[in-house]
N, C-alpha and C positions, 0 to 999 in steps of 0.2 A: 422392487416396487412396481406394481402394475396398475394401470388405470382400469377401473371396473365399470365403465359406463354401459348402461343397457337401455338408455332412454332416447326417445325419438327426436326431441327438439330441444332447443335452448329456451330462454325466457320468452313466453308467449306475449302477444300484444294484449293490452288491457281491454280492448274492445275490438269487435269485428270492423274491418274497413267499411266505411259507409258507401263509397262510390268506387267504381272500377278505375276512375281517373287516379285516385290515391294509390291504388294497387300498382298501376302502371308507373307512377312516379317512383314508388319504392323499388320496382324492378329496374328502372333506369339508373337509380342511384347505386344499387348493388352491382349492376353491370359495369358502370363506370369505375367503381372501386376495384372490381375484379380486373378490369383492363389495366388500371394503374398498377396493380400488383404484378401483372405479367410484364409490364414495361420495366419493372425494377426487380429483375430476377436475382435471387439471393442463393448462392451456393452454400449448402449446409456444411458444417464442420464434419470431417471424418472422425469416427470413433476409433481410437487406437487402444486396444485392450492391454497392450504391453506398456503403455505410457503411464507413469506414476506422477502424482502431484509433485513429488520431490524433483523429478526430471524436468517438469514444466518450470519449476522455480529456477533451476539451473539455466534453462534455456532463456528465461526472462531476464536473468541477472545481467547477461552480457550486453543487453541493449537498454537496461534500466538507466534513467537519467542520473541517478546518484552514483553510478560507477565512476564517472569523472572525478567526483569529490573523493571517492575512496583512493584513487590513484594519487591525488594531491596530498591526501593524508599520509600515504605510504612514503611519498617523497619527502615530506616534512620530517617524519620520524627518522628516516635515513640520514637526512642532513644534520639533525641534532646529534645523532650517534657519531657521525664523522667528526663533528665539531668537538665532542668530548675526547676523541682520540688525538686531537691536534696537540703539538708540543707547546703552543702559545695560546693565551686567552683571546688574542685578537691578531689581526694581520700585522706582520712586521712592517716597519716604516724605515725607509732609506732617507737619510738627511745629508745635506751638504751646506757648508758655510765657507764663504770667501770674504776676506777683509783686507783692505789696502788703504794707504794714505795718498794714493795717486791724485785724488781730487782735492787734496788739502796741502799738506807740506811737501808731498812727493819726495820723502826722504828714503824711499825704497822699502817701507814696511809692507809685508804681505803675509797673509795666513790662509791656509787651506785646511779645512776640517771636514771629514766624512764620518758617517757612523750608521749602524743598523740598530734601530730601536725595537726591542722585543717587549711585548706586553705579557706580563707574568700572571700565572694563575694565582688567585688568592686562596687562602686556606679553606678547603671544602668546596670551592667553586667548581672544580673539575668533576668531583663526584656528583654534585647537584646537577650539573649539565648532563652527565651520563644517565642519571636517574630520570631526567626530563625526557631524554631520547627514548628510554625504555617505556615511559608513560605514554608518549606519543605512539609508540609501536603497539602497546596494549590497547590504546584507544582505537587505533586503526583496525585491529582485529575485531574488537567489539563492534565497531561501526559496520563492518562487513556482515557480521552475524545479525545485527539489527536490521540491515537492509533486506537480508533474506527473510527474516521474520515479517517485515513489512510487506514484501512481495507475496509471501504465503497468505497473509491476511486478505490482500486484495484478490488473490486467486480463489480462496475459499468462498468469498462473497460472490464472485462472478460465477463460479461453478454451480452454486445452488440457485442463482438467478436463472442460469441456463436450464437447470433441471426443472425448475418451477415452470418456466416458459414452455419447455418441451412437453411436459406432462399436460399442461393446460391445452396446448395445441392438439395433442392426441385425443384428449377428452372431447374437445369441440369438433374435431374431425369425425369421431365416432358418432357424436350427436347429430352432426349435419347429415351423415349418411343415412341414419335411421329416420331423421326428419324428412329427407327426400323420399324414402320409401313409403312413409306414412302418408305424405301428401299425394303420392301416386295412387295409393290404395283408396284414399278418400275421393279422389277424382273419379276413379272407376265406380265407386259406390254411388257417387252423384249421377253418373251417366246411367246407372241402373235404377235410379230413383230412390235409393235407400237413404241418402242424406241430402240436406238442403245446400243451396249455393253458399250460404253463410259459412258452413263448415269448410268448404273448399277455400274460400277467401281467408278464413282464419288460419287454416293449415299453411297456406302459402305465405301469409304474413309472418307466422312463426318461423318458417323456413328462411325467410329473408333476414330475420333477426339473428338466426344462427350464422348466416353468411357474414353478417356484420361482426359477430363475435369471432368468427374464423379469421377475418382480416386483422382484427385487433390482436389475436393470439399470435399470428404470423409476424406482425410488426414487433411484438414484445420479444419473440425469439430472435428476430433479426438484430434488434438492439443489444440483446445479451451476448450473442455470438460476435457482434462487431466489437463490443467492449473487450471480449476475450482476445480477439485477434490484435487489437491495438495494444493490449498489455503485453502479450506474449510473442507476437509475431509469428505464431504457429497456425497451420491450417488443420491441425489435429487436436483433439481433446481427449482426456482420459475418460474412463467410465465413471458414472455417478456411483461412488461407493461411500457408504456411511463410515466415518472414521471411528476408531475405537476410542471411547471416552478416556481422557487422561485420569490417572489416579491422583494427580496433584490436587490438593485442596486449598492451596495458598500460593502466593507469589514467591518463588525461590530467588536466591541471589544470582543464580545462573540464567535467569530469564533474559533473553536477548536484549530487550529494551532496557531493563533495569541494569544489566551488566554494562551496557553502553553508557548509561547515565553515571554509573559508579566509576567507569574508566575516565569520564570527563571530569569528575571530581578529583580523582587521583592526578590527572594531568594538570589541573588548575593548582592543586597543592604543590606539585613538583615545580611548576612555574613560579609560584610564590617563593619557594625555598631558594630557587636559583636567583631570583631578584634580590632576596635578602643577602645572598653571598656575593653578588656581582654589582650591586647598586653603586658602591663607592668606586671612584676611579681606580683603575688597575695600577699596581706598581709596574715600573718599566725599567729595563736595563738597556743602556746604550753603549755599544762598543765600537770604536773606530780610530783610525790614524789621524794624526795632525802634523801638518808641515808648515813651518813658519820661519821667517827671518826678520831681524830687526832693521832699523834704518842704517844707512851707510853702506849698503851693498854687501852685508855680511852673508856668509853661506847659509843655506836652509838647514834648519834643525827638524828632525823627525821624531815623533813620539806616538804613543798609543794611549788612549784615554778610556776610562770606564765611568759611566754616569748611572747612578741608581736613584730612582724617585720613589718615595714612599708617601702616598696620600694619607691624611689623617682627618679626624673630625667629620663634619658633614652629616650628623645624625638626622637633621631635619630633612635633608635631601633624600636620605635612604628611606625614611618613613613614608614619604609621598609615593615612592615607587612600590614599596611593600604593601601599603594599604590599597593602592590601586589594584595590585595583583590579588589582594585579599577580597576585593569586591567580586572578582571573577570566581573565586572559591565559593563565596556566598551564593552567587547566582547558580553555580553548578549544583551546590547542595540543595538549593530550593527547587531546581528543576528535577533532581532525583526524587525528592519527597513528593513532588506533584505527580510525577510519572508513576510512582508506587501507589499513590492514592487512586489514580485513574485506572491502573491495572487491577487493583482490588475491586473497584466498582464494576469494571467490565466483567471480571470473573464472577462476581455475585449476580450481575444481570444475566449473564449467560447461563448460570446454574439455575436461576429462577425461571428463565425463559424455557429451558429444557424441561424442567419439571412441569410447567404449565402445558407445554406442547404435548408431552406424553399423556397427561390426564385428558386433555382435550381430544387427543387422537382416539382414546378408548370411547369417549362419549360420541364423537363424530361417527365412528364405525357403527355404533348401535343405532344412532339416528339414521344413518344411511340404509341400514338393513330394514328398519321400519318403513322408511320412505319408499324403498323398493317394493316392499310387500303391498303398501297402499296403492302404488302406481299399477302393479300387476292386477290388483283387484279392480281398479278404476278402468283399466284397459278392457278387462273382461266385461265389465258393466257397460262400457261404451259400445262394444260389439252387439250387446243384447238390446241396446236402445234404452238402457236404464240411466245413462249419464250423458250430459251434454259434452261436446268437444271442448268447450272453454274450461269446463271443470276438469276434464282429463289433462289438458295442458297445464292447468294450475298444479295438479298433482305431479306432473312431470317436472315442472319448474322446481318444486320443492325437492324432488328426488335428485335432480342435477345439482342444485345448490348443496345438498347434503354430500353428494359425491365429491364436489369441489372442496368442501371443508375437509373431507378425509385427505384429499390430495394436499391441501395446504398444511395440515398438521403432520403428514408424513414427511413432506419436504422440510417443514419447520423443525421437526425433531432432528433430522440430519444436519440442517443448517446450525441449529443451536449447539449440537455436539461439536461441530467445527469451530464455532465461535468460542466455546468453552476451551477447547484445545489451544486456540489462538491466544486467548487471554492468559492461559496458564503457561504459555511459552513453549508448547510442544510443537516441534517442527515436523512437517510431513516427511 
């Protein structure tokens, strides 16, 4: 894409400056603004032709704020998988009991009892725990893909913001150069007596307006490149290349955002199933030795005991836990439906925006060609004295606006293509 500016100035003033004092004030403002620009030098991003958008996504991922959450998700999935591989449903408990009548009859009765209490897996609980660990693992992988998709979307937007700002700056720079040359030519003609002083003032006013536009264009590019640096941490950017439009016409199940939402639904369902299997108190098995002697100084007797506890009932307590987990399932399902609707809407808007941009681009190019021809005719007429300078600058303003529209729709077509690919879930 190339900027095709051939026009001498930017938007002209509505009328000729009435007094030289006003002109001097404008010159002072422009000089101050230009000095301010030099005081805040901005080093442009280097263009790396070998750098791809995918590589930029990879570089951005390492410093992206959500990476810490991904690490926590991975640790959680690993913890649940390890728990499913445990022999017991909960931590073992060591117990100790001592009994004596020393503080009562003191007849010599003593009992020592120790044991290890093991929490047993209930039927299906271990399998549900293993499935929950797998669901957490799948959710973690889906979250990583969704983060990459999110980064790609932010980069696609910033890339075309930079492209738009850079093209605008190039257009204004070319316009400023031509405006300066036109102003010099008009001053020479004034010195020769061919044009009035009003034309000189009008040309210089138009040149100052272009300088103002130049400052604004530079600031816009600085902001866009700063946003790129802050997001990626890079001092290089890829070339501005229009992406190949995705062939997808709808939101597929493997879309990163939708896949992550589905993984959250699966994880919530697995958590509900585990709650259903584990809500009731676990059965326990206690094994341990016992040492005791009766009153009268009898010798100690030693034995080994086994205690098995089997909880029962408690359906009301189970339902409260299961229904609470069920609310999480409902929330996850609602979130997935909402995301699917938003993605469908984004895909439709991107498709419609691309169609509109393409049609407008055709019209804008035709309008720019006509405006160019009208300006060329006006420039010839001005040299012959058949047209006033203010009329020539009006034609020039129309021509530059037409050229800017071409620029807008060229960038818009590339941007809408990227937005369509983003909505469709295509990764760069």
